C-alpha positions, 0 to 999 in steps of 0.5 A: 680114915673117912674122906670125900670120895673125890679125894679118895679117888685122887689119892688112890690114883696117885698110889696106883701110879706109884705102885703102892697101896693107898694106905702106904701112899697116905702114910708116906704123904703124912710122913713127908709133911711131918718132916717138912714141918720139923725142918721149917721150924728148925729153919725159922729158929736158925733165921731168928738166931742169924738175925740176932747175931747180925744185930750184935755184930752191927751193934759191936761194929758201930760201938767200935767206930764210935770209940775209934772216931770219937766226936770227930766223925762224919757220916756220909749217907751217900756212901753209907760210911764214916770218915775221920774229920781232919783237924784244922788247927 
């Protein structure tokens, strides 16, 4: 593999400190990077699924509140909640 002399020296020193050959050290670095990349992709997919699931949960909860409270609901921005208005007949 071709690389700048400065990078070769840095990697060779790190390999020596780890007690392995330069080739083994480079293969280990590449393997770790490959695994990290795969893990990050899985995490990104899971984050997307969580966002979708949370949006569904919030939407379902809002629909249930609308059904339960009907037209007599009042939203309280300060408390970020709804309450049922009492009828005054």
